[in-house]
C-alpha positions, 0 to 999 in steps of 0.5 A: 453386068446387066448383059451377063445376067441376061445371058445367064437367063437366056441360057437357063431357059433352054436347059430347063426345057431340054431337061423337062423334055428328056424326063418326059421321054424317059417316063414315057419310055418306062411306061411303055416298057412296063405296059408292053406285053412281051416275053422279052420285055417281061424278062427285061422287067424282071432282071431290072427289078432284081438288080435295082429294087434290092439296092433301093431298100434304103430309099424305101425305109422312109416311105415304109416308116411314113406309111406305118406312122399314118396307119398308126395314127389312124389306128390310134384315132379308131382306138380313141373313138372306141374308148370314148364310146366305151366310156359312155357305155360305162357311165350308162352301166353305172347308172343302171347298176346303181338303180339295180343295187337300190332295187335289190336293197329295197327288195331285201329289206321287204323280204326281211320284213316278211320273214320276221317271226311275230306273235300271230295275234300281232298284225302290222302296217308297213310304211316308207321312211320319208325323212330322218330328223335325227340330230344330236338332241333328238333321233326320230324318223317320219313315216308315210302312214298315219291316223287314216291307216289306224296308227296309234301312239305308242305302237312298236316299229320294226325293220327287217331285223329288229325293234326300231322304236315307237310311234310318238306323234300321229298325223292324218297321213304321217307318223313320227317314230322315236328311235331306241337311241333317242335320249327320251327312249326307255323300254323294259327288256329281258336278257337271255338266257339268264332271264335278267330284267333291265331297262334299255335307256337311249343316250343318242349313241348307236349302242344304248346302255342297259340299266337297273340290272339286278345281277350284272354278273349273270350277263355276258357279251353276246347275250340276246336282248328282247322286249319284256312286255312289262308295263304294256309299252311293247309286245313281249319277245321282239328282238332288240339286239345283243349285249356288248361291253362298251368302251366305258366298261358299261353293258350296252346293246348292239341293236339288231335294226339297221339304223344306217339304212332305214327305208321301210318300217313295220308298225305293229298293231298292239292292243292293251292287255285286259285288266283284271279288277275283281279277285277270284274265289281263291284270293281272300279279299281285304277286310270289310269287302264281301266275298265274291261267290264263284260264277258256277255257284251263282248259276247252280243256285239260280237253277235250283230256284 
């Protein structure tokens, strides 16, 4: 048995060498035929291609599919890289968009403040809202202006749309604003066009109720509400909001100020009205008090003397 195995091994070696030699000769002949520049050889090559290549389409299908798969994979890799790059650019664009939206909102609010029509006698100081200390029991904001800017307790504050509240607490560089929605807020208002006087009472809700109306029947939802100026709390004519009917069937005010986005506030410099303590000549004083002579009569008497 060992002798037969050696015989098989000796037989396979020469056959392998002969096949390799034949293959090399065949490939060399094909190479030479393909490279020979001769009209006869060119006609032979054309006839060979016309006869063999169409019958070899089945053999080219796997190669074509493999080439397509490689190209598709390369295309997918390029698309993936482009997708990642576009994602990075989109993230950057979102950041720029957010910054642009914030600047646009700030610009719109500042423009709205400049367009608010106020009494020419009223001047204002603009401040930035530093913090919102709103809570279920107290609603207020903090401004970056204070006593160094001439801020005084009780002055009214507005945003670009309407009345927001009043100054309640002044520091050197900051001031606290009590909002109209705070439970401690009470301001006299006038409802137009009926001219009804009322009191806007804060109750920690977005739409504070209107109380102490003389004739509620004359008030309709949608009526304009402005500050009346009674009591010297606020200047008269500041827009507060519009009347609406609440879910509890009470008349409430939908505030004109945008309480959801308080960024800038205008503090109105208001001065107390001049107090008149002396009665005029046309008013009869109470008994026991001398009658005040008109200033014109005093001046004429002095001139005659």
